[in-house]
Each structure stands twice: as C-alpha cells, then as structure tokens.
N, CA, C and O of each residue as an XYZ file, in Angstrom:
188
protein
N      -9.228     10.587      6.489
C      -7.625     11.474      6.554
C      -6.458     10.081      6.638
O      -6.799      9.291      7.519
N      -5.538      9.781      6.101
C      -4.909      8.854      5.889
C      -3.496      9.220      6.175
O      -3.125     10.121      5.422
N      -2.403      8.745      7.178
C      -1.540      8.999      7.361
C      -0.485      8.154      6.747
O      -0.368      6.948      6.965
N       0.225      8.812      6.021
C       1.366      8.128      5.141
C       2.993      8.560      5.858
O       3.489      9.686      5.813
N       3.493      7.573      6.375
C       5.021      7.748      6.810
C       5.507      7.804      5.295
O       5.159      7.183      4.291
N       6.649      9.005      5.583
C       7.470      9.128      4.235
C       8.762     10.177      4.751
O       8.627     11.265      5.311
N       9.916      9.556      4.413
C      11.216      9.934      4.463
C      11.950     10.299      3.386
O      13.061     10.804      3.549
N      11.310     10.046      1.881
C      11.812     10.162      0.744
C      12.347     11.708      0.550
O      11.950     12.417      1.475
N      12.905     12.197     -0.127
C      13.597     13.584     -1.055
C      12.038     13.851     -1.922
O      12.032     14.233     -3.093
N      11.213     13.676     -1.412
C       9.742     14.167     -2.466
C       9.341     15.532     -1.843
O       9.239     15.848     -0.657
N       9.141     16.256     -2.982
C       8.354     17.080     -2.746
C       6.880     17.463     -1.802
O       6.470     18.558     -1.416
N       6.259     15.969     -1.611
C       5.042     16.270     -0.687
C       5.241     15.931      0.423
O       4.246     16.036      1.140
N       6.458     15.415      1.079
C       7.622     14.751      2.171
C       7.886     16.164      2.815
O       8.577     17.022      2.266
N       7.068     16.369      4.426
C       7.197     17.458      5.261
C       6.897     16.783      6.612
O       5.975     16.040      6.948
N       8.303     17.426      7.503
C       8.513     16.412      8.645
C       7.797     15.202      8.730
O       6.796     15.082      9.437
N       8.336     14.174      7.939
C       8.290     12.553      8.081
C       6.902     11.979      7.449
O       6.667     10.772      7.410
N       5.991     12.994      6.950
C       4.966     12.733      6.388
C       4.628     12.955      5.270
O       5.217     13.932      4.806
N       3.910     12.473      4.580
C       2.800     12.930      2.974
C       2.257     13.851      3.135
O       1.754     14.034      4.243
N       2.105     14.919      2.017
C       1.330     15.824      2.611
C       0.559     15.999      1.462
O      -0.167     16.993      1.438
N       0.563     15.074      0.287
C      -0.300     14.780     -1.000
C      -1.333     15.137     -0.535
O      -1.708     14.888      0.610
N      -2.129     15.980     -1.639
C      -3.701     16.576     -1.269
C      -4.888     15.188     -1.457
O      -5.871     15.010     -0.738
N      -4.485     14.384     -2.542
C      -5.496     13.506     -2.389
C      -4.482     12.123     -3.161
O      -3.440     12.310     -3.790
N      -4.945     11.155     -2.972
C      -3.944      9.833     -3.695
C      -5.364      9.018     -3.986
O      -6.501      9.202     -3.552
N      -4.737      7.906     -5.032
C      -5.843      7.021     -5.715
C      -4.979      5.585     -5.006
O      -3.880      5.377     -4.492
N      -6.143      4.838     -5.320
C      -5.651      3.352     -5.193
C      -4.916      2.978     -6.316
O      -5.431      3.207     -7.410
N      -3.327      2.212     -6.255
C      -2.623      2.100     -7.532
C      -2.429      0.157     -7.226
O      -1.906     -0.429     -6.279
N      -3.003     -0.306     -8.299
C      -3.202     -1.532     -8.242
C      -2.045     -2.583     -8.990
O      -1.938     -3.802     -8.854
N      -1.363     -1.796     -9.686
C      -0.314     -2.486    -10.492
C       1.010     -1.624    -10.678
O       1.099     -0.749    -11.539
N       1.866     -1.899     -9.934
C       3.241     -1.070     -9.904
C       4.572     -1.790    -10.480
O       4.247     -2.976    -10.419
N       5.420     -1.764    -10.819
C       6.641     -2.254    -11.383
C       7.717     -2.395    -10.217
O       8.547     -3.300    -10.301
N       7.726     -1.404     -8.983
C       8.668     -1.615     -8.130
C       7.809     -1.145     -6.645
O       6.612     -0.985     -6.410
N       8.736     -1.051     -6.016
C       8.066     -0.669     -4.286
C       8.167      0.337     -4.346
O       7.874      0.702     -3.207
N       8.474      1.469     -5.089
C       8.574      2.838     -4.929
C       7.017      3.669     -4.880
O       6.011      3.306     -5.490
N       7.086      4.376     -4.352
C       5.895      5.550     -4.318
C       5.511      5.912     -5.467
O       6.251      6.724     -6.021
N       4.115      5.411     -6.314
C       3.898      5.962     -7.662
C       3.866      7.610     -7.634
O       3.655      8.282     -8.643
N       4.120      8.180     -6.265
C       3.630     10.004     -6.534
C       5.301     10.152     -6.542
O       5.786     10.659     -7.554
N       5.769      9.937     -5.985
C       7.308     10.699     -5.565
C       7.750     11.353     -6.879
O       8.049     10.920     -7.992
N       7.681     12.469     -6.360
C       8.414     13.468     -7.499
C       9.717     14.143     -6.447
O       9.418     14.670     -5.375
N      11.076     14.046     -6.892
C      12.195     14.129     -6.477
C      11.960     15.706     -6.139
O      11.561     16.429     -7.052
N      12.185     16.221     -4.919
C      12.692     17.940     -4.428
C      13.914     18.251     -4.865
O      14.951     17.717     -4.470
N      13.816     19.253     -5.814
C      15.276     19.747     -6.517
C      15.821     20.831     -5.275
O      15.132     20.970     -4.264
N      17.023     21.526     -5.437
C      17.070     22.240     -4.646
C      15.959     23.554     -4.617
O      15.455     24.003     -3.587
N      15.763     23.944     -5.702
C      15.353     25.152     -6.071
C      13.848     24.889     -5.012
O      13.391     25.730     -4.238
N      13.322     23.565     -5.245
C      12.071     23.671     -4.397
C      11.753     23.873     -2.920
O      10.860     24.419     -2.272
N      13.342     22.910     -2.563
C      13.676     22.699     -1.318
C      14.009     23.905     -0.411
O      14.244     23.757      0.788
N      14.023     25.476     -1.222
C      14.359     26.639     -0.581
C      12.796     27.172     -0.566
O      12.704     28.180      0.135
N      12.028     26.920     -0.927
C      10.879     27.709     -0.711
C       9.905     27.493      1.008
O       8.897     28.162      1.235
C-alpha cells in the first residue's frame, strides 16, 4: 500500500491523504501537479 499525502481540493483527497484505488507510474508530466487531480465540486463535496 502506498501512502500519498494530499491537501488539494481533489475528489480523491480525504483527511489529508489520497484515496485513489490504483495509480500507475507517470514518467512524463508537463508540470509538477498530480496527473490524477480532479477538482472536487461543491456537489461532489456534499456526498
């Protein structure tokens, strides 16, 4: 199990940790942002 700290407003972030079920190695990114980042909308946050 991998422990990934995350404080972004992302649908996979919960209690300061990334809860994405599976990740793959990314070898080429344009910036330092998380390639799995999906912004949490207000509607998603209320669930």
